[in-house]
C-alpha positions in Angstrom: 89.4 96.7 87.9 87.4 99.4 89.7 86.6 97.1 93.4 89.1 96.0 95.5 90.3 93.6 96.8 91.4 94.9 100.1 90.4 98.3 101.6 92.0 98.9 105.0 89.5 101.2 106.9 90.0 104.5 108.4 91.6 104.8 111.6 93.0 107.3 114.0 96.3 105.3 113.7 96.3 105.4 110.3 95.3 109.6 110.1 92.3 108.4 108.5 93.8 108.1 105.3 92.6 104.8 102.7 95.1 102.0 101.8 93.0 100.2 98.8 94.7 97.3 96.7 93.2 96.2 93.7 94.2 93.1 90.8 96.5 95.1 89.5 98.3 98.6 91.8 97.9 99.2 95.2 96.9 103.1 95.6 97.7 104.3 99.0 95.5 107.5 99.2 97.5 110.1 101.3 96.1 113.3 102.8 99.4 114.4 103.6 101.0 114.6 100.4 97.4 115.9 98.8 97.4 112.6 96.0 97.2 109.2 95.8 100.3 107.1 95.4 99.6 104.2 93.0 101.9 101.5 92.8 101.1 99.0 89.9 101.7 95.4 91.1 104.8 94.9 88.8 106.9 97.3 90.6 106.2 96.2 94.1 110.6 94.5 95.0 109.2 93.7 98.3 106.5 94.3 100.7 106.6 93.5 104.6 105.1 93.3 108.1 107.3 95.8 109.9 107.8 96.0 114.0 106.8 99.6 115.4 110.1 101.9 115.7 108.6 103.9 118.8 107.3 102.5 122.1 106.8 103.2 125.6 110.0 101.8 126.7 111.7 103.9 123.6 113.6 103.3 120.2 113.4 100.3 119.3 116.1 99.2 116.0 114.7 96.4 114.6 111.2 98.4 113.7 113.6 101.8 112.2 112.7 102.2 109.1 114.2 103.8 106.7 111.8 106.2 103.2 108.8 108.4 103.3 106.3 107.8 105.6 102.4 108.6 104.8 101.4 108.4 108.5 101.7 107.0 112.4 104.5 104.4 111.0 106.8 105.4 113.5 104.5 104.6 116.2 102.9 101.6 115.2 102.7 97.9 113.4 102.7 99.2 109.5 103.7 97.8 106.3 107.0 99.1 104.2 106.5 98.3 100.1 109.9 98.8 98.6 109.6 99.5 94.9 111.8 99.0 91.7 111.6 102.1 90.5 110.4 105.6 91.3 111.5 109.1 93.0 110.0 106.7 96.5 111.3 103.6 96.8 111.0 102.5 100.3 106.6 103.7 101.5 105.6 103.1 105.0 102.0 103.0 106.5 99.5 101.8 109.1 96.3 99.9 107.3 93.8 98.5 109.7 95.5 94.6 109.4 98.8 95.1 108.7 99.2 91.6 107.9 96.3 91.0 105.8 97.8 93.9 104.0 100.7 92.0 102.8 98.9 89.2 102.5 96.2 90.5 99.6 99.8 92.1 98.1 101.0 88.6 97.4 98.6 87.2 95.7 98.8 89.9 92.9 101.2 89.3 89.5 104.1 90.3 89.9 
């Protein structure tokens, strides 16, 4: 199970971090935390695409995400994962294509 189903490309919008989906887990590589966060598929309570919270005209309340942000999630369309357990229950991050990332995660067994 070492071949990812989906691997997000590194770019400036995600601070050159990598996010991968495997058949049984999601891995979020975070340079800021000096750690790769592994979320087992059975621990994902909800996953969704969220709009940016901050844009050229100021703050967009519908895009405000409460939780840990692994990259520039406030400034871009991003993914919010809500976990069932763990210290950090809500994680926001910006894969290269948030819609494709969420669609791939929805194929995982819960």
